[in-house]
N, C-alpha and C positions, 0 to 999 in steps of 0.2 A: 583753350580752358584745359582740355587731354594734354596738350601738350606742354603747358605750364605745368601740371602735376607729374609728368613724366619727369621732366627735369629736375624739378624738387627731388622725387624717388632716386635717381641716380646720383645726383651731386653727392651725397655724403661719402658713398663709395669709392666713386670716382677720385675725388679730394684725398681720403685715406691711402688710396694704392697709390697716387703720385708721391705721396709724402714718405711713405716704405717704400718706395724704389729711390729716392732721393736720399735715405737712410743709409743705403746698401753702397756705401762710397767706394770701397775698396777694390770688391769681385763683383762688379753689376752683374746679375741673371741675362739671358738673352731675353728681350722683349717680345719675342715669338712664343719661349716656354712661358711666360708670366701670363701675356692674355690668353694661351690655352687651357692654363691654370684656370684663370678667372673664368673661362666657358664651361668648363667640365664642372667647376664649382655652382655657377650657374643652372647647369642642366640636373646636376643632384638634386635640385628641388622636385625633380620627377618623380625618382623612386622615396623620397623623403615624404611626400604628399602621400603615396599609396599607403606607407609602413604606419605611417600617422593615423588615416582613418582605417586600418586595421586595429591597430592598438587602441583607438579610440571605440572602436566598438566594444572591446575586452574590460573595458573600466567601468568595472562594476561595483566601484569604491566610492561610498558615500564622504561629503561635506569635504573636510581638509585633506583625507586620507585618498580622495579622487583629485584634487588640486594637485598632491604632492606627485601620482601616478601622472599626470598630465606636465609637470613641470621637468620631472628627473627622467620619466622613460619614453613618454611622447614625444616632448619637445626635445629634451637635454640629450637623450641615447641616441635618437634616430638621426637627428641634424647634426650631433658632433660626428656620429659615425660615419656618414657619407660624405662630408668635409672631408674628412680625414682621408676615408679612402682614396679621394681624387689624388692627394698628395702618395699615399703609399702604393697607387698605382703607376701613378705618372713619373713620379719623380723621386721615390725613395731611393731606386738604383740608377737613377740617370748620371753620368760624369759631371753635370753641371752643380749635382748637388756634392759640393766638396768642402764645405765649411759649416759651422754647426748656426751661424747667420743664418744661412739659405733655407734650413726647415723652416725657421720663422716667417720667411718672407712667403714661402711658396703655400704655406698655410695658410697666411692672413689673405692672399690673394684668391685662394681658394673662398674663405670664409666670406670673401667680399663678394665674387661670384655670386653664391647663394643668399646673399645679403641685399643685393640688387635685385633678384629677381621677387625676394620675398618682400622688399619694399615696394615695389610696383602695382605687386598685387594687392597691397593694403594702401597703399595711397592714392595710385589710379583707379583703382576698380571696386575695393572693396568697401573704402571710406573717403572715396571723393567728393562726398559733401561737407567733411569737417576737413578745415585745412589745417587745424594743429595737427592731426595725425602726422602729416610729414616733418614737423617741425619737432614731434615726440620722439619719433624712430630716428631723425637726422642725429639727434642728440644723443638718447641711449642707445637704441636698439642695433645701429648698424656699428656704431663703437665697440657694443658687445660684444659683438661677432669677434671683431678684429682683437680684442682683450681676449677673447676664449683661445683664439687663434696662437696667439703668440705662446699661452702654457703650452698647447696642442704642438706647435712648434720647437719649443722649447725640450720638451722630452722624447719628441720625435728625432732630435737630433743627436740627444745623446744616446738613442738607441742604433743610429745609424753608425754613431763613431764609437761604438761599445768594444769593451776590448774580449768579452765573452758572449758567447750562447745566450747565458742565463741571463746576462746583464741586458744585454739587447733584448730579449723576452722582456723583462720586468718593465724596461722603459717603452716600450711599444704598448704595453697594458696602460701606464701611466699616461701616455697621451691622447688614450681615451679618455680613460676616469677619471684623470682631474678635471682637464674642460668640462667633461658632463657634469661635475658636481658644482663647477664654477656657475655656469650655464644654469643648472637646478635650480639652486638658491636664488639666480638672478629672478629667475620665473616665479617663482615660489614667492617671493615678496609681493610680488606686482598681482599674482591670481589670487592671492590668499585675504586680500584686501583687509588687513587686519592692522586698524592704526600701530598699534605697537610693533608690529613689523615694518612699516612705512618709518617710523621714526629710526631705523637702522639701516634705510635702504641707501642714504645718500654716503654715510661713512663704508659700506661695503661698495660702494663704487669707487670710493677714493682708496679704496684697500686694494682694490684689484687693480687701478689704475696705476699705482705706486710700483705694487709685488711686479706685475708685468712690465711696467717701464724698467724695471731693474734686472730683471729678465733679458729684455731686450740689449739694454746699454752693457751687458756683459757681452754678449756675441760681439756685438758692435766693436768694443774693446779689443777681443781676440782676433777678430777680422782684421783690425787697424794691425794690431802686433805682427799676424801673419805677414801683412801687405809689406810692413817695414822691413820684418826680415828679408823677406823675397827682395825688397827694392836696395837693401845694403849689398845682400846676394850678388846681385845684377851689375852694382856700382862698384863690388869690390874684383869681379871678372873683366868688367871693362877697363879698369884702372892696372890689372895685370897685363890684360891684353896689347895697351897703350905701350907699360913699361918694356914689354918684351919685343916690339917692333923698334923702339926708339933705339934697345940696346943693340938690336941686329944691325 
């Protein structure tokens, strides 16, 4: 039973990670570094849980305000902060972070590491008696972590390749508070259990999917353009080399 639940818990994140790896077609990241990012993202659950417990203890707000505090601060801020810290400390100054798409890829792998452990906790241990939890989290929660990570990586890449320190600082801030806001709204709609909010949940998920897919496609296209330029330069160098050899 636990083996089946474990497989159900880890399959969504592994599937998404593999799809993201395949989408990085032109300048793939080292698998060892991706796995390290995934592993540290998983370990970031430890400080996240510790801080969430502290913040839960000071959540004195009643009703809807308490739910908002839980959604945006306890869950949104804490989880996005530690997932982002993994990429900032491990990847941000790494030489392999050499194009904007890389920021998105590494943020997704950090988020999926976190989501995998979180999913195991919920599916295998906390709600092992409810077979629908794995399905629900596989369809909504794990992909949501990936979507928030696209936003995080989008702005983290803008910070990495910013033209000034002021611009870098601005985008670094946005790489935290933008996914925090998206995460908070997502959790708030689900936790509030207000019928009127439930009506906007599906449109909100569609909005998240479309806008973040556009961000991802933008960086994929930039990666392709960079690859085409490098490939063309390489072809020109080889052509000139061939001409010079034959002329001599």
